Each structure stands twice: as C-alpha cells, then as structure tokens.
C-alpha positions in Angstrom: 29.2 -9.1 28.1 26.2 -8.2 26.1 24.6 -10.8 24.2 22.0 -8.4 22.5 22.5 -5.2 20.6 19.4 -3.7 21.6 16.6 -4.1 23.9 13.2 -2.1 23.7 11.6 -2.2 27.0 8.5 -1.6 28.8 6.4 -0.9 25.8 3.2 -2.7 24.6 4.0 -4.9 21.6 1.1 -5.2 19.0 0.8 -8.2 16.5 -2.3 -9.4 14.7 -2.9 -11.9 17.9 -3.1 -9.4 20.4 -1.2 -6.7 22.7 1.3 -7.7 25.5 3.8 -5.9 27.6 6.7 -7.3 26.5 10.5 -6.3 25.8 11.9 -6.7 22.5 15.5 -8.1 22.3 17.3 -7.7 18.9 20.5 -9.3 17.7 22.1 -8.3 14.3 19.1 -7.9 11.9 16.6 -10.2 13.8 14.2 -10.0 16.8 15.6 -13.0 18.9 13.6 -12.6 22.2 10.1 -11.2 23.4 10.0 -11.4 27.2 8.2 -9.5 30.2 11.4 -8.5 31.6 14.6 -8.6 29.8 17.8 -7.6 31.7 19.1 -4.1 30.5 22.7 -5.3 31.3 22.2 -7.7 28.2 22.0 -5.3 25.8 24.5 -2.8 24.1 21.7 -0.1 23.9 18.2 0.1 25.8 15.5 1.9 24.2 12.6 2.8 26.8 9.3 2.4 25.4 7.3 3.0 28.6 3.9 4.6 27.6 4.5 3.6 23.9 3.5 0.9 21.3 5.8 -1.3 19.6 4.3 -2.2 16.2 5.6 -4.2 13.2 6.7 -2.0 10.5 4.1 -1.5 8.0 4.4 -3.3 4.7 2.9 -1.0 1.9 2.4 -3.1 -1.2 1.0 -0.4 -3.5 3.7 2.3 -4.3 4.9 4.5 -7.4 8.5 5.6 -7.0 8.2 7.3 -10.5 6.7 10.6 -9.8 7.9 13.4 -7.6 9.4 10.7 -5.2 11.7 8.5 -6.9 13.0 5.4 -5.2 15.3 6.8 -2.8 12.7 9.6 -2.1 9.7 7.4 -1.5 11.8 5.2 0.8 12.5 8.5 3.0 8.9 9.7 3.0 7.9 6.1 3.8 10.1 5.4 6.8 9.1 8.8 8.4 5.7 7.4 8.5 6.7 4.1 10.0 6.8 1.8 6.5 9.6 -0.5 6.5 8.8 -2.6 3.4 7.4 -1.6 0.1 6.3 -3.4 -3.0 6.6 -0.8 -6.0 4.6 -1.1 -9.1 7.4 -1.3 -11.9 5.6 -0.1 -15.1 6.5 -1.5 -18.4 5.1 0.9 -20.9 4.3 0.1 -24.7 7.7 -0.6 -26.3 9.5 -1.4 -23.4 10.7 -4.8 -22.3 9.3 -6.2 -19.1 12.5 -7.9 -17.8 14.6 -5.0 -18.7 12.1 -2.9 -16.6 12.3 -5.0 -13.5 16.0 -5.0 -13.5 16.3 -1.3 -13.8 13.7 -0.9 -10.9 15.8 -3.6 -9.0 19.1 -1.8 -9.6 17.7 1.6 -8.8 16.4 0.4 -5.5 19.5 -1.2 -4.4 21.3 1.8 -4.9 19.1 4.3 -3.6 16.3 2.9 -1.4 16.5 3.0 2.4 13.9 0.4 2.7 13.8 -3.2 1.6 11.5 -3.6 -1.3 9.8 -6.2 -3.7 8.4 -5.3 -7.1 5.1 -6.1 -8.8 5.5 -5.8 -12.8 3.0 -3.6 -14.5 2.2 -4.5 -18.2 0.7 -1.7 -20.7 1.2 -4.1 -23.6 0.2 -7.7 -22.7 0.2 -8.8 -26.2 3.8 -8.2 -26.7 5.2 -8.6 -22.9 3.2 -11.7 -22.2 6.1 -13.9 -23.4 8.5 -12.4 -20.7 6.2 -13.2 -17.8 7.5 -16.6 -17.0 11.1 -15.4 -16.8 9.9 -12.5 -14.3 9.2 -15.3 -11.6 12.7 -16.3 -11.9 13.8 -12.9 -11.0 11.5 -13.1 -7.9 8.4 -11.0 -9.3 5.1 -12.9 -8.7 2.5 -10.4 -9.2 1.4 -8.5 -12.4 -0.8 -5.6 -12.8 -2.9 -4.3 -15.6 -5.6 -1.6 -15.9 -9.3 -2.1 -16.9 -9.4 1.8 -17.4 -7.8 4.8 -19.0 -8.7 3.8 -22.4 -7.9 7.2 -23.7 -4.4 7.3 -22.3 -3.7 3.7 -24.0 -3.3 2.3 -20.7 -6.2 -0.2 -20.6 -6.0 -4.0 -21.1 -8.6 -5.4 -22.7 -10.5 -8.7 -21.7 -8.9 -11.0 -24.2 -5.3 -10.2 -23.2 -6.5 -9.9 -19.3 -7.8 -13.4 -19.8 -4.5 -14.4 -21.5 -2.4 -12.9 -18.6 -4.2 -14.7 -16.2 -3.8 -18.0 -17.9 0.0 -17.4 -18.0 0.3 -16.3 -14.3 -2.1 -18.9 -13.0 0.4 -21.8 -14.6 3.2 -19.8 -12.5 1.2 -20.0 -9.2 1.4 -16.0 -9.4 -1.1 -13.1 -8.9 -2.9 -10.7 -11.2 -3.6 -7.2 -9.8 -6.1 -4.9 -11.7 -7.2 -1.5 -11.6 -11.0 -2.2 -11.6 -12.9 0.3 -13.4 -14.9 0.1 -16.7 -12.7 2.2 -19.0 -15.0 2.4 -22.1 -18.2 3.1 -20.1 -16.2 5.7 -17.9 -14.7 7.4 -21.1 -18.0 7.9 -22.9 -19.4 9.3 -19.7 -16.5 11.8 -19.5 -17.2 12.6 -23.1 -20.9 13.0 -22.7 -20.8 15.4 -19.7 -17.9 17.5 -21.7 -20.0 17.7 -24.7 -22.7 19.2 -22.4 -20.6 21.7 -20.8 -20.6 20.2 -17.6 -17.7 21.0 -15.1 -15.1 18.2 -15.0 -14.8 18.9 -11.4 -18.1 18.9 -10.6 -19.1 15.7 -12.4 -16.0 13.9 -11.6 -17.4 11.2 -9.7 -20.1 10.8 -11.9 -17.9 10.3 -14.6 -16.4 7.4 -12.7 -19.2 6.0 -10.9 -19.3 3.2 -8.3 -21.2 0.8 -10.0 -18.6 0.8 -13.0 -15.9 0.1 -10.3 -18.1 -2.8 -9.0 -18.9 -4.0 -12.4 -15.0 -4.3 -13.2 -14.3 -6.0 -10.0 -17.0 -8.6 -10.6 -15.8 -9.2 -14.4 -12.1 -9.6 -13.2 -12.9 -11.9 -10.5 -15.1 -13.9 -13.0 -12.3 -14.2 -15.5 -9.9 -14.9 -13.0 -11.9 -17.6 -11.3 -12.5 -19.3 -15.1 -8.6 -19.1 -15.6 -7.8 -20.4 -12.0 -5.8 -17.3 -11.3 -5.1 -15.7 -7.8 -6.4 -11.8 -8.1 -5.7 -8.8 -6.1 -7.9 -5.9 -6.4 -6.0 -2.7 -5.4 -7.9 0.5 -3.7 -11.5 -0.2 -3.5 -13.2 2.8 -3.2 -17.0 2.3 -2.8 -19.4 0.1 -0.8 -20.8 -1.4 -4.1 -17.2 -3.1 -4.4 -17.8 -5.2 -1.2 -20.7 -7.2 -2.5 -18.7 -9.0 -5.3 -15.7 -9.4 -2.9 -17.8 -11.0 -0.2 -19.4 -13.3 -2.7 -15.8 -14.4 -4.1 -14.8 -15.1 -0.3 -18.1 -17.0 0.4 -17.4 -19.1 -2.8 -13.7 -19.8 -1.8 -12.2 -17.8 -4.8 -8.7 -16.5 -4.6 -9.7 -12.9 -4.7 -8.1 -10.3 -2.2 -9.3 -6.7 -1.7 -7.4 -3.8 -0.6 -8.4 -0.1 0.3 -6.6 3.1 1.3 -6.7 5.7 4.0 -8.0 8.3 1.6 -11.3 6.1 0.8 -11.6 5.7 4.2 -11.7 9.1 5.5 -12.1 11.6 2.4 -15.1 12.2 0.2 -16.1 14.0 -3.2 -16.2 16.9 -0.9 -12.8 16.9 -0.6 -12.3 16.9 -4.3 -14.6 19.9 -4.7 -12.5 22.0 -1.9 -8.9 20.8 -3.5 -9.6 20.5 -7.0 -6.8 18.9 -8.9 -4.9 18.2 -5.9 -7.6 15.4 -4.9 -7.9 14.1 -8.3 -7.2 10.4 -7.9 -8.6 7.3 -9.5 -10.9 5.7 -8.4 -12.4 8.9 -7.1 -13.0 9.8 -3.6 -17.0 9.1 -2.7 -19.2 9.6 0.0 -19.4 9.3 3.7 -21.6 6.3 3.4 -18.7 4.8 1.4 -16.3 5.5 3.9 -18.2 3.7 6.6 -19.0 0.6 4.7 -15.4 0.5 3.7 -14.5 0.5 7.4 -17.0 -2.5 8.0 -15.4 -4.4 5.2 -11.9 -3.9 7.0 -13.5 -4.8 10.1 -15.1 -8.0 9.0 -12.5 -9.4 6.6 -13.8 -8.4 3.3 -11.0 -6.1 2.7 -7.6 -7.7 3.7 -5.2 -5.0 3.2 -4.5 -1.4 3.5 -1.9 0.2 1.4 -1.0 3.7 0.2 -1.3 4.2 -3.5 1.3 6.7 -3.0 1.8 8.7 -6.4 2.7 12.5 -5.8 2.3 14.4 -9.0 3.1 17.9 -9.7 0.1 20.0 -9.6 -1.9 22.7 -7.8 -5.6 23.1 -6.6 -6.0 25.8 -9.3 -5.1 23.6 -12.1 -7.6 22.7 -14.8 -8.9 19.8 -13.3 -9.5 17.6 -16.9 -5.9 17.9 -17.9 -4.5 17.4 -14.4 -2.8 14.0 -13.7 -4.0 11.3 -11.3 -2.3 10.7 -7.9 -1.6 12.1 -4.6 1.1 11.6 -1.8 0.2 9.1 1.0 2.7 7.1 2.2 4.0 9.1 5.0 0.7 9.9 6.4 -0.8 6.5 6.0 -0.4 4.8 9.4 -0.9 8.2 11.1 -4.4 8.6 9.8 -5.5 4.7 9.9 -4.3 4.8 13.8 -6.4 8.3 14.3 -9.6 7.6 12.4 -9.5 3.8 12.8 -8.3 2.9 16.0 -8.9 6.3 17.9 -12.2 6.7 16.0 -13.2 3.1 17.1 -13.5 1.6 13.6 -11.2 -1.2 13.8 -9.0 -2.7 17.0 -5.3 -2.2 17.3 -4.5 -5.7 16.4 -6.7 -5.5 13.3 -4.6 -2.4 12.3 -1.5 -4.6 12.5 -3.3 -7.1 10.5 -4.2 -5.4 7.5 -1.2 -2.7 7.3 1.7 -5.5 8.2 0.8 -9.0 8.7 -1.8 -9.6 5.6 0.2 -7.6 3.2 3.2 -9.8 4.2 1.3 -12.9 4.2 0.0 -12.5 0.6 3.3 -11.7 -1.1 5.2 -14.5 0.7 7.1 -12.6 3.1 5.8 -13.5 6.4 7.0 -14.1 8.9 10.1 -12.3 7.9 8.4 -9.2 7.5 5.0 -8.2 8.9 5.3 -9.5 12.4 7.3 -9.2 15.9 8.5 -13.1 16.6 11.9 -14.7 17.3 13.5 -14.9 13.9 11.4 -12.0 12.3 13.5 -9.2 10.8 13.9 -6.3 13.4 11.5 -4.0 11.4 9.6 -2.1 14.0 7.9 1.4 14.8 7.8 2.8 18.2 4.4 4.7 18.2 3.6 7.4 20.8 -0.3 7.0 21.2 -0.7 10.2 23.0 1.2 12.6 20.8 -0.8 15.4 19.2 0.0 17.2 16.0 -1.5 18.8 12.8 -0.7 17.2 9.4 1.0 19.6 7.1 2.6 19.2 3.8 5.5 21.6 5.2 6.4 18.8 7.7 6.2 16.0 5.1 9.2 14.5 3.4 7.6 14.1 -0.1 8.7 15.7 -3.1 5.1 16.9 -3.1 4.3 20.2 -1.7 0.6 19.3 -0.7 -1.1 16.6 1.2 -4.8 15.8 1.0 -4.8 16.0 5.0 -3.7 19.5 5.3 -4.8 20.9 9.0 -6.1 17.6 10.0 -5.4 17.3 13.8 -4.6 13.9 14.9 -3.3 11.9 17.9 -0.8 9.3 17.4 2.8 9.6 15.8 5.8 7.4 15.1 8.9 8.4 16.9 11.3 5.6 15.7 11.3 3.6 12.5 13.9 0.7 12.6 14.8 -1.8 9.8 16.4 -5.1 10.3 17.9 -3.9 13.6 19.2 -0.4 12.4 17.2 2.7 13.1 16.3 4.7 10.0 14.3 7.4 11.8 14.4 8.7 15.5 12.2 11.6 16.5 11.7 12.9 13.1 15.5 12.8 12.1 16.7 10.8 9.2 19.6 8.6 10.4 19.6 5.7 8.0 21.4 6.0 4.7 20.7 4.5 1.2 22.6 1.4 0.0 21.6 -1.2 2.5 18.2 -2.0 1.2 17.3 -5.6 0.1 15.4 -6.9 -2.8 12.7 -9.1 -1.5 11.7 -11.9 -3.8 8.0 -12.7 -3.5 6.4 -15.8 -3.5 2.5 -16.4 -4.2 2.3 -20.3 -4.6 0.8 -20.7 -1.3 -2.3 -19.1 -2.4 -2.9 -22.2 -4.7 -2.6 -24.6 -1.8 
C-alpha cells in the first residue's frame, strides 16, 4: 500500500542552501522525505518534474487585498504566480478600531482566501489606536505599519506618535514597518511644482526625490534604535536608501530592508510611457537605481522581495495628479524576478529563494513551516519550468486590474504547478483549488530580540 500521497520526481529542488536533484515525498499536508530516488510505488500519485525546478512557495509579505482584488481575488492571482503564503496589510483608518479591523480581515480571509495568510496591522490614527496594540499580539499580529508620507491624504504619522508606537511595540517584542518618505517636504515640492505650472507626470520623481526617501529611512531607523524596536522598511526604491541600511547592519541594529520587482526592473521612463498606470509610491527611478538595488539584494543589504500588490482602477490617460497610487504585481513577481534576476545574472537561484521564500518566513516567525522544502515543512511548493518562453500580458493575468506595468515583456521561466499544504491549487494555468481551506497564520517576531 502507498505510504505517501504524492511524489514529485526527477526535479531540481532549490532551497537557500543550494540546488539538489531530489524527489519530494508528501504525506497529508507536509513534506516528509527528500531523497534522490523515491520508489514511485510508494505514492498514490507521481508528478514528473524532469527538467523542472521545485521551489518553495513564495511568501509575499506586502499585499493590499482591498482594491480591485479582494481577499479571495488576491489569492487567486497570487497562486497563479507561485505565491503560497501572504501577509496582508489590514489598515485601520481614523475612527476604526484596530482589533475590529484585524478580526474582520481574519474572518474574510478564512472564508474567501485560497492561500494561507497572516496580517500586519496598519495604523492611521496612532494616538487613538495605540492602546489596542498589545491586544493585537494576542491575536497573532506582531507587526505594525505607519506612513511617514501622504500628509495631504491624512495618512501620515508624525515622529511623536511613531516613536510612541515603537515604544509599545518594542515592549511586546514586535516589529514596526514604515513607508519611508519625508511627507511634509514632498508635499511642499508637489505644491511648488504645481504652482509653477509644471506637469505632475514629468515632475513626479522630482516631487518625491530619492534623498527624501533615504532621509526618512535614516530617521525611522534612528527612532527605532532609540526605542529598541525592530524596524522593517518596505519597497526601497533608490540607491540612496542602501547607505543607511548598510550602516544599520554594520552596527547590528534590528533593521530589515525590502524591495520589489518594479524597483529592480522599471524606471521613470516607464512612468513617462504608461502615465497614471505607473503612478506608485515611492516612484520608479533610474536604471542606476535598478542596478544598485540588485547589488543590495546580492550582498544582503536588502533581505526580502515582496510585491506591494495594490491594483487600482485607472487608465493611462487619467489625470496623473488625481490618479491613485498602486499597481498589480503579485502574479508577475516571481516570473519577473526569475527572468531579470536569475536569467539576467543579477542573483543566484538559491539567493532568489532566500529573499522571496526563506527570509520573509524567518522574519515573521513562519520558518521552517513556510519558506523552505524540508521534512516537516508544509508542502507549499512551485513546479517551475525554466525553459518556457512567454509574453506578459494583462489579458492573461488573473487580477481584477486590466493592466500590467510589464505589458509585452518577453520572459523565460514560468510556474506550471502551485501546491499548498499538499493540495494542488493551480496546475498548467488552471485554477483547481477552492476557497475555505486557508489558515490564518500567527506571526512571531520575538526572535528578532534575541
């Protein structure tokens, strides 16, 4: 009688430690064996992985399931792209209770998501929401985000309340994430250029310059250091951000930097060409910034890659100043990173797994259950065809958005199967999984304080 439910046979298994020709044995929801030649008779089903890579499922720790893709929709587009675990930002707007918001997101995900998920708490009114932060830890939420920018939108948290949040979160051994741009200075530049009659599209990068992003990174990590708080900097977009991050690492500070595929591969020329579709924050910058960020990934200055998936309804011809920030990214993320990073010689395949699977899972206390392939790990994996050539088109994506910033990009490499906890979710482009089996994952950042 078979003692395994599934064997993935003949593939190259990739982890952060290296690449090995191994078969993967799955029983129930877990990987139980990795060996060079498992007997096919031991399994109820054998999947031929010859010529394929077997990757851990991507852990995307930066997603926004509140725009054109809701909690169910975002899991569908993510699964098609090889993502098996997500950490969503649950934003509590002014007047909203933090705990009520987290519970609503949790319930929504358990009902509608295809994929396992955790939550970051997003605070827009720290003064009135700070008292609920300790209770959020009891719900399994240990990371908290604030914005240092978007003052006009009333999203910005000032230094007083950001410091207060860091004080409380440090006491609970949690992590604070900040959108690092100098909000007041960027608003002044925006007003100045608009008064001068300058085009918002043409001046967009100048309105949100790299030095004011780097200034905010430096300020946030300085405040976090004073308060003894672990700090996460999402979506680093510029070479200028790397210097403060390197200094923090050299000093042994608890500061962790993320970037996104869009900041590694696209530039301000993309914004000029696509208009409002490419309005994202921080903005797309220069080819030199792309190259510096790739180097930062390769040398460990940047430790994670995430999508910042925030698809919003807009058209290229929309008024640029009035258009919302955000773009769809989660389904194309692994494909773009593999094509531009691995095929492009920027990073190794094991390093790709480190920054997209292992490090995200480690930071938030989900490793080794998530983020790797090892006996006892959840059987979350992606079967990857490294030779498949295709062209990225919005028409073939599964997001609610009808555009992609990579329209027409020819790439080599594609996922052909996505599995979560031993259940196939997507196979050869067909969605076969169903909502209702997702699990909420409690995060744990206490290890960052050891």
